[in-house]
ROGU-690506 format. One line per 3 residues: number of its first residue (from 0); their letters; for each residue x, y, z of C-alpha. Coordinates in steps of 0.001 Angstrom, whole numbers, plus 500000, padded with zeros to 6 digits. Layout:
<rs>
NUM) A) X/Y/Z  ...;
</rs>
This chain:
<rs>
0) SSP) 309144/060248/396214  310824/057069/396162  310961/054330/398273;
3) NVA) 313134/052138/399181  311473/048523/398900  312950/045381/401499;
6) AVL) 311768/041705/401771  312937/039165/404398  313501/035289/403493;
9) EGS) 313975/034111/406729  317051/031652/407489  316834/028094/408577;
12) DPL) 319398/027933/411694  317196/029236/415002  320278/030798/416131;
15) LKN) 321993/031962/412641  318568/032679/410924  318472/036019/413647;
18) EYV) 321985/037403/411169  321090/038796/407871  323135/038911/404750;
21) VVT) 321842/042075/402809  321751/042003/399223  321307/045425/397709;
24) AHS) 320857/047248/394374  319147/051088/393060  315987/050679/391193;
27) DHI) 316384/054483/390110  317924/056017/387196  318546/059782/387334;
30) GVG) 314905/061161/386305  314105/062928/383614  316659/064339/381138;
33) ADL) 316912/067870/379923  316656/067024/375597  313464/068158/374730;
36) RVK) 314083/067462/371291  313875/063854/372149  310551/062393/372503;
39) DRI) 310922/060067/375571  313630/061886/378167  313259/059309/380664;
42) NNG) 316382/058162/381754  315433/054628/382612  318553/052790/383907;
45) LMD) 318389/049529/381686  322826/048741/382748  322365/051041/385737;
48) NAA) 320802/049696/387731  317461/047389/386094  320284/044898/385538;
51) GVA) 321430/044738/389134  317199/044875/390002  316505/041748/387506;
54) ILL) 319556/039845/389241  318587/040456/392863  314754/039212/392209;
57) ETA) 316190/035910/390716  318701/035939/393416  315519/036037/395742;
60) RLF) 313648/033773/393828  316320/031158/393793  316730/030974/397671;
63) ANA) 312787/030789/398171  312241/028352/396141  315434/026214/396516;
66) PVK) 315084/022796/398490  317852/023462/401400  317036/027339/402666;
69) PKR) 320113/029217/403678  320712/029029/407534  321694/033063/407399;
72) SIL) 318323/035045/407022  318725/037076/403868  317401/040780/403429;
75) FLT) 316714/041595/399983  316996/045656/399256  316303/047910/396328;
78) VTG) 317282/051066/397216  316686/054814/395443  318104/057640/395143;
81) EEK) 322101/056209/394141  322758/058907/391639  321289/061807/393648;
84) GLL) 324345/060745/396509  323654/057159/397632  320316/058865/399131;
87) GAD) 318222/055388/400009  321238/053384/400856  322345/056212/403466;
90) FFA) 318705/056185/405039  318923/052416/405662  322508/052518/407135;
93) HYP) 321125/055039/409514  317500/053141/410478  318048/049964/408908;
96) TRP) 315012/047383/409503  316732/045031/411343  319976/046162/414019;
99) TEK) 323164/046974/411975  324992/044531/414662  322602/041699/413428;
102) LVA) 323655/042691/409256  326435/040304/408955  327282/041283/405242;
105) NVN) 325912/043153/402281  326666/041657/398328  325647/044856/396442;
108) IDM) 324711/044666/392425  324982/047634/390585  325304/047779/386690;
111) PVL) 326325/044261/386181  327440/043895/382425  325645/040546/381508;
114) LYP) 326328/041126/377945  329226/038684/377165  329907/035050/378213;
117) FAD) 332168/036728/381720  334939/034782/382555  335497/036785/385692;
120) MVA) 334371/039130/388241  335306/042024/390077  334332/041527/393867;
123) FGA) 335372/046072/395183  336175/045786/398595  337348/041888/398790;
126) NHS) 339864/042827/400194  338804/044940/403414  337013/041948/404863;
129) TLG) 336699/038229/405050  334311/038177/401979  337242/038267/399918;
132) DVV) 337353/034412/400108  333630/033769/400246  333221/035463/397004;
135) AKA) 336182/033737/395364  335142/030082/396849  331535/030960/395515;
138) AGQ) 332412/032144/391905  334802/028785/391367  331644/026860/391973;
141) YDV) 330926/028476/388350  334806/027848/387253  334590/032256/387378;
144) KLA) 338024/033453/388539  337661/036769/390903  339856/039397/388874;
147) KDP) 341883/042293/391332  340420/045843/391141  341311/047112/387468;
150) MPE) 340439/050527/388336  341960/051065/391594  342657/054753/390986;
153) QAI) 338665/055079/390299  338597/054045/393904  334864/052378/392998;
156) FTR) 334439/050806/396158  333652/054340/398013  330884/055357/395330;
159) SDH) 327825/053402/395630  325368/051804/398035  326974/049088/399660;
162) YTL) 329365/052170/401194  327090/053406/403137  326819/049921/405278;
165) VKQ) 330759/049875/405145  330720/053090/407450  328171/051457/409634;
168) GVP) 330937/048739/410151  329106/046156/408022  331517/044024/405744;
171) AVF) 330339/044206/401898  331261/043569/398367  330398/045409/395316;
174) LMT) 330056/042537/392303  330833/043280/388405  331304/041339/385904;
177) GFT) 335245/041099/385022  336836/042012/381458  337445/038399/380378;
180) SRD) 335273/036585/378033  334703/032517/377787  334391/033656/373972;
183) PKQ) 337680/034252/372124  335769/036126/369865  334598/038723/372484;
</rs>
């Protein structure tokens, strides 16, 4: 058993609070490894995806403690079974905790590599909806550029939790740190 976990931060606008921005990350990795020679065979998933869940939790904390609350509600969702076939995300997409038509966007955080002072980021799927402009504007506030998909041949946009909501008509982006560092030595 591996449940999804959800929490809602209610929006401040009387009308827009009935719309939800879904922030997702997955909370699992791939379970126990087969190598019996290794003492700790658990695949803990530090980068994939404990880092994403940590960012989701910190984002929730920052929004909850902000002096000005967001107008729309935010549904923070950690899903399970990503490496086993997007199982938790697919379940949520088919049985959402809020009506699908009220889910206005999904921001997915999967495997962020926060090991260097990044100067750019990739928003996979940004070119498939109006979310690209929103992400570029938000990143620009922190002097971070929005980079194009550096690996389009890998179809990364279709390979993470957000894509289950895209198939239900919810616009989504999958955020990843880019490959440009602010430190010229890195």
